[in-house]
C-alpha angles and dihedrals in degrees: 000000000000125000090248091054092049093048091048092051091048090052091053093055095068111127101235099069097086095045089048093059091046092048091052090046090053091050089050091053093050093045093049093049091049103039108007118223095353130161090260091052090052091049091050090048090053092048091047091054092048092048091050090051091048089050090056108096090202092061107089095174099061117044145143123259137169121232123178091339094309124117111232138181114218118205106195094180122013101235136211107242094176094123093051101034109019134261094301086072100051116124095276091044092051090049091051093047092050091047088050091052090048094051097041101046124051131160126251091276093054093253121140115262091194120048119198121187113194122161135128089290104020125077107160143109145185135208096215097198122009093192092052091048092052090049091050090049091052093054 
């Protein structure tokens, strides 16, 4: 097992991953009961799917990391989750959903909370600060 592998597994074992998914799920329930299938509900659904994928220890392409005291989710390769989640979450759908999160939610300084890198040879993304994204979604 390489040092990178060990570090990645240690990062995944932090205790707040399971409560994070449950917290987002609760916010989804409240949002849907208040406003139905709104833009915020769709954004929460996307975040919930990404968090569940990051919680999965078998998924080596989406994982948690800490950077300058901020909790991040790295997406090394934007996946197609069509088989697990339906056609809205195929590769193009995931790209669109991540781009929507990036455009819709910015921090107090106007900086992107979600970075998406899509070109002919890039297909990755990063949620730079999960806490900041949840605060922006609540506003």
